[in-house]
C-alpha positions in Angstrom: 128.8 68.9 95.7 127.0 72.3 95.7 123.3 72.2 96.1 121.6 73.8 93.1 118.0 73.6 94.4 117.9 77.2 95.6 119.3 78.7 92.4 118.1 77.0 89.3 115.2 79.5 89.1 112.7 80.5 91.7 110.0 79.1 89.4 111.6 75.6 89.6 111.3 75.7 93.3 107.6 76.1 93.0 106.5 74.2 90.0 105.5 71.2 91.9 103.0 73.3 93.9 101.5 74.9 90.8 99.7 72.0 89.0 96.0 72.4 89.6 93.5 72.6 86.7 93.6 75.8 84.6 91.0 77.4 82.2 92.2 79.6 79.4 90.9 83.1 80.4 91.9 86.6 81.1 93.2 87.4 84.5 90.9 89.2 86.9 91.7 92.0 89.4 91.2 91.7 93.1 92.4 94.8 95.1 93.6 93.6 98.5 95.0 96.8 99.9 94.1 100.4 99.3 95.3 103.8 100.4 93.5 106.3 102.7 95.6 109.1 101.1 94.4 108.4 97.6 93.3 111.5 95.6 89.5 111.5 94.7 88.9 111.5 90.9 85.5 111.3 89.1 85.4 109.7 85.6 82.0 110.4 84.0 80.7 107.9 81.4 81.6 109.2 77.9 78.7 110.3 75.7 78.4 108.1 72.6 77.0 109.6 69.3 76.8 106.7 66.9 74.8 103.7 65.8 74.2 100.8 68.1 76.4 100.5 71.2 80.1 100.2 71.9 81.7 97.0 73.0 83.7 98.6 75.8 83.1 101.2 78.4 86.0 103.6 78.0 85.3 105.6 81.2 85.1 102.4 83.3 88.4 101.2 82.0 90.0 104.6 82.8 88.5 104.6 86.3 89.8 101.1 86.9 93.2 102.0 85.7 93.5 104.9 88.2 92.1 102.9 91.1 94.9 100.4 90.7 97.7 103.0 91.1 97.1 103.6 94.8 97.5 107.4 94.1 93.8 107.9 93.1 90.4 106.9 94.4 87.7 106.9 91.7 84.2 108.0 92.6 81.5 105.3 92.3 79.1 106.0 89.4 76.1 106.0 91.6 77.6 109.0 93.4 78.0 111.1 90.3 76.0 114.3 90.6 75.8 114.9 86.9 77.0 113.6 83.5 78.7 116.4 81.7 80.4 115.6 78.3 81.9 119.0 77.5 83.4 121.9 79.4 80.4 124.2 79.5 78.4 121.5 81.3 80.9 121.3 84.2 79.6 122.9 87.5 82.6 123.1 89.7 80.6 123.7 92.9 78.8 120.4 92.6 82.1 118.5 92.3 83.7 120.4 95.2 80.7 119.3 97.4 81.7 115.7 96.7 85.3 116.6 97.6 86.5 115.6 94.1 90.0 116.9 93.1 89.9 116.0 89.4 87.2 115.4 86.9 87.4 113.5 83.6 84.7 113.8 81.0 84.5 112.9 77.3 82.6 112.0 74.2 82.9 109.4 71.5 82.0 110.1 67.9 81.5 107.6 65.1 83.7 108.2 62.0 83.8 106.3 58.6 85.4 102.9 58.2 84.9 101.6 61.8 86.9 104.5 63.1 85.9 106.6 66.2 87.1 109.8 67.7 87.3 110.2 71.5 87.4 113.7 72.9 88.4 113.8 76.6 89.0 116.6 79.1 90.6 116.8 82.5 89.6 119.4 85.1 91.2 120.6 88.3 88.1 121.2 90.5 89.7 123.3 93.2 91.4 125.7 90.8 88.5 125.6 88.3 91.0 124.9 85.5 91.0 122.6 82.5 94.3 120.7 82.4 93.8 118.6 79.3 91.6 118.6 76.2 92.7 116.2 73.5 91.3 113.9 70.8 92.2 110.3 70.3 91.2 108.4 67.1 91.3 104.7 66.5 89.4 101.6 65.6 86.0 101.1 67.2 87.0 97.5 68.0 90.1 98.6 69.9 88.6 100.8 72.6 90.7 99.2 75.4 93.9 100.4 73.8 92.5 103.9 73.4 91.3 103.9 77.0 94.7 102.9 78.2 96.4 105.6 76.1 94.0 108.3 77.6 94.8 106.9 81.1 98.5 107.3 80.4 98.2 110.9 79.3 96.0 111.9 82.2 98.3 110.1 84.7 101.4 111.8 83.3 99.7 115.2 83.4 98.8 114.7 87.1 101.9 113.1 88.4 104.7 114.1 86.0 105.5 110.4 85.6 104.8 108.3 82.4 101.9 105.9 82.8 102.1 102.1 82.4 98.5 101.4 81.4 99.5 100.6 77.8 102.2 98.2 78.7 101.8 94.5 78.8 102.7 91.5 81.0 103.9 88.1 80.1 103.3 85.0 82.3 103.2 81.2 82.3 100.3 79.0 83.3 100.4 75.2 84.1 97.5 72.9 83.5 97.2 69.3 84.5 95.7 67.0 81.9 92.8 64.6 82.6 95.0 61.8 83.9 96.9 64.3 86.1 100.3 62.9 85.1 100.9 65.3 82.3 101.2 69.1 82.6 100.8 71.6 79.8 102.6 74.9 80.1 101.4 78.0 78.3 103.1 81.3 77.8 100.7 84.3 77.6 100.8 88.0 76.9 98.1 90.3 78.3 97.4 94.0 79.0 98.8 95.3 82.2 95.4 94.8 83.8 95.3 91.1 82.8 92.8 91.6 80.0 93.1 90.5 76.4 95.3 87.5 77.2 96.9 85.9 74.2 98.6 82.5 74.2 101.9 82.6 72.3 103.4 79.2 73.1 102.2 75.8 74.5 104.6 73.2 75.8 104.6 69.9 77.6 107.8 71.0 79.4 108.3 73.8 81.9 108.7 77.4 80.7 110.6 79.8 83.0 112.5 83.0 83.5 110.7 85.3 81.0 112.4 88.6 80.1 111.3 91.2 77.6 113.7 92.8 75.0 114.0 96.6 75.5 112.0 97.3 72.3 109.2 95.0 73.5 109.3 92.9 70.3 110.9 89.7 71.7 110.9 87.5 74.8 113.7 85.4 76.1 112.9 82.5 78.3 114.0 79.0 79.4 112.3 75.9 77.9 112.9 72.2 78.7 111.5 71.0 75.4 114.9 69.7 74.2 115.2 67.5 77.3 117.3 69.9 79.3 117.1 73.6 80.0 117.8 75.9 77.0 117.4 79.6 76.4 115.1 80.7 73.5 114.3 84.0 71.9 110.7 84.4 70.7 109.7 87.1 68.1 106.2 88.2 69.1 105.0 89.5 65.7 106.1 86.5 63.6 106.2 83.7 66.2 109.7 82.9 65.1 111.8 81.1 67.8 115.5 80.9 68.0 117.3 78.5 70.4 120.1 80.5 71.8 121.9 78.0 74.0 122.2 74.3 74.2 125.2 73.7 76.5 125.5 70.8 78.9 124.1 71.5 82.3 122.4 74.7 83.3 121.2 77.2 80.8 119.0 79.7 82.7 118.0 83.2 83.9 118.3 85.2 80.6 118.3 89.0 81.0 118.4 91.5 78.1 120.9 94.4 78.3 119.4 97.9 78.1 120.7 98.3 74.5 119.2 95.0 73.4 122.5 93.8 72.0 123.4 91.3 74.8 121.8 88.8 77.1 123.2 88.0 80.5 122.5 84.4 81.6 123.6 81.6 83.9 125.5 78.7 82.4 127.3 75.7 84.0 129.1 74.8 80.7 132.5 74.9 82.5 131.3 72.8 85.5 129.9 75.5 87.8 127.0 77.9 87.6 128.5 81.3 86.5 127.2 84.5 84.9 127.9 84.9 81.2 127.1 87.5 78.6 125.9 86.4 75.2 126.7 89.0 72.4 123.9 88.8 69.9 125.4 90.7 66.9 128.6 88.7 66.7 127.6 85.5 68.6 130.1 84.9 71.3 130.1 84.4 75.1 132.0 86.4 77.7 132.3 84.9 81.2 131.6 87.4 83.9 132.0 85.6 87.2 134.6 83.1 88.3 133.8 81.7 91.7 133.3 78.2 93.2 129.9 79.4 94.5 126.6 79.3 92.5 126.1 82.7 90.6 122.8 83.1 88.9 119.8 85.4 88.2 121.6 88.4 86.7 119.9 91.8 86.2 121.4 94.8 84.3 121.8 98.2 85.8 119.9 100.8 83.7 123.2 102.2 82.3 124.4 98.7 81.3 127.7 99.1 83.2 127.1 96.6 86.0 125.0 93.5 86.9 123.4 92.4 90.2 123.0 88.7 90.7 122.3 86.0 93.3 125.1 84.0 94.8 125.6 81.7 97.8 129.3 82.7 98.3 128.5 84.0 101.8 126.8 80.7 102.8 123.2 81.5 101.6 121.5 83.3 98.8 122.5 87.0 98.7 122.7 89.7 96.1 126.0 90.8 94.7 127.0 93.4 92.1 129.8 93.3 89.5 131.3 96.2 87.6 131.5 95.0 84.0 134.5 97.3 83.3 136.7 96.7 86.3 135.4 93.3 87.3 135.1 94.5 90.9 132.5 92.5 92.9 130.7 93.5 96.1 127.9 92.2 98.2 124.9 94.6 98.4 122.2 92.7 100.5 122.8 92.2 104.2 119.4 92.2 105.9 117.8 88.7 106.0 119.1 85.2 105.4 117.7 84.9 101.9 117.8 87.5 99.1 117.4 86.4 95.5 116.1 87.2 92.0 117.2 90.9 92.1 115.7 93.3 89.6 116.8 96.9 89.1 114.4 99.8 89.3 114.4 101.9 86.1 116.4 104.7 87.8 118.9 102.3 89.3 118.4 103.6 92.8 116.8 100.4 94.1 116.6 96.7 93.5 113.5 94.5 94.1 114.1 91.0 95.2 112.7 87.9 96.9 113.5 88.4 100.6 113.3 86.4 103.9 114.1 87.9 107.3 116.9 86.5 109.4 114.5 84.7 111.7 113.1 82.7 108.8 109.4 82.5 107.9 107.8 84.3 105.0 109.3 84.9 101.6 108.4 88.5 100.6 109.1 91.0 97.9 111.4 93.7 99.2 113.1 96.8 97.9 116.8 97.4 98.7 118.0 101.0 98.5 121.3 100.9 96.7 122.4 104.2 98.4 121.6 103.4 102.0 121.6 99.6 102.0 118.2 99.6 103.8 115.6 97.0 102.9 111.8 97.6 103.1 109.3 94.8 102.7 106.5 95.4 100.3 104.4 92.1 100.3 103.2 89.9 103.1 102.0 86.6 101.5 103.6 83.3 102.7 105.6 82.7 99.5 106.2 85.7 97.2 108.7 85.4 94.4 109.8 86.3 90.9 109.5 90.1 91.0 109.4 92.2 87.8 109.4 96.0 87.8 107.1 98.2 85.7 109.0 100.6 83.4 108.1 103.7 85.4 109.3 102.1 88.6 105.9 102.6 90.3 104.7 99.0 90.6 106.2 95.5 90.9 104.5 92.3 89.7 105.4 89.0 91.3 104.1 85.4 91.8 102.6 84.3 95.1 100.9 81.3 96.7 97.4 81.8 97.9 96.8 78.6 99.8 97.7 75.9 97.2 96.9 78.3 94.3 99.4 80.3 92.4 98.4 83.8 91.4 100.1 87.0 90.3 100.4 89.9 92.7 101.1 93.6 92.1 102.3 96.0 94.8 103.1 99.7 94.4 106.7 100.5 95.3 105.6 102.8 98.1 103.6 99.8 99.5 100.3 101.8 99.5 98.3 99.4 97.3 98.3 95.7 96.5 96.1 93.7 94.1 96.1 90.2 92.7 95.6 88.9 89.2 94.4 85.3 89.5 93.0 83.2 86.7 89.4 82.0 87.0 90.9 78.7 88.1 94.3 77.2 88.4 97.7 78.8 88.7 99.7 81.6 87.2 103.5 82.1 87.6 106.7 83.6 86.1 105.4 87.2 85.4 107.4 89.8 83.4 106.4 93.4 82.9 107.1 94.8 79.5 109.0 98.0 78.7 107.1 101.0 77.2 105.6 99.9 73.9 105.5 102.0 70.8 
């Protein structure tokens, strides 16, 4: 009989370790690795011209966003030489003396009906040039969203790459009850920085394998609430839930297709764990793999023409790829004795996966170059798992063990920066990064 313990999902391997007490709260950020090559940026506090005070510091949110990228280093506020709020107040010489490359300034104006207008400007100090000057309007009670939007626009202007500050993350928490014999699982959604956490589901049974729909309006996940694993689709705006599968045996690892019309999954309805595709518009199943080994954890290529998945057909967990047109299968991971939970980068050039070197030891998050076949390790904690890639391909979020505590980790795909997103107490697991949200 084939041993399923490595393959059910990575989350199931670790649930027994993740059962300490948990308080409902936003996640906090703890940067654990920075970059000496980060570009210095100054973000000046935005001038407020309105009644009372604002409930959020827009400039502080923007500065924190840029500090997390690894590409930029934000100047501490105590080192600011002046507080300009418009272009004619910027003295380039002063900022050059501080070796600042870019400067962000702004102002916030109160409008009618709880509306505000934010005017922000971006300056290239070395070239004495204004790169951006834009207005953003919105509700005064939603300053975080506006700060994330401004961060995205500045980031794209400086890097040429779309920012991910306005995206969201989904994750699961597990909380022991007072008698410590019952565990409550909660599915949350939060901003990409862990703030504004919102609970969308509570269950007495495990919740696993979260995956966002391409439009960001739904989640697919595995729940045990029916007494066995089943795949559900959850509409985020209405809270409506649809049970997609209820087959005997394993129902796991759902993965949305890039067009949102199909979900790849693992089922053992025919006796062995295989990859299937569920067609949502005209409900039907297509079996993808047919092998006596365990095939699980599918991930779609960005063009939707192939899948990568985990299989033990070589004797241990490795990553394989299947062409959905020809049915041709090939092994793609060769370095290490354990490679699992593969996830494609948005450009399809790499996959990110749970990796263990051939000599054993740590489970890390690694990137596998699909062109060269080379693997580079990104994380170094003892037990890193469940990677999910940001929609611009710049960051990977994953679950890790910190002692006996489960937290979320984020690492840049160039390995230059790492930070953690722990809860105030307890454990966090099963992260999933959203697509870009409209």
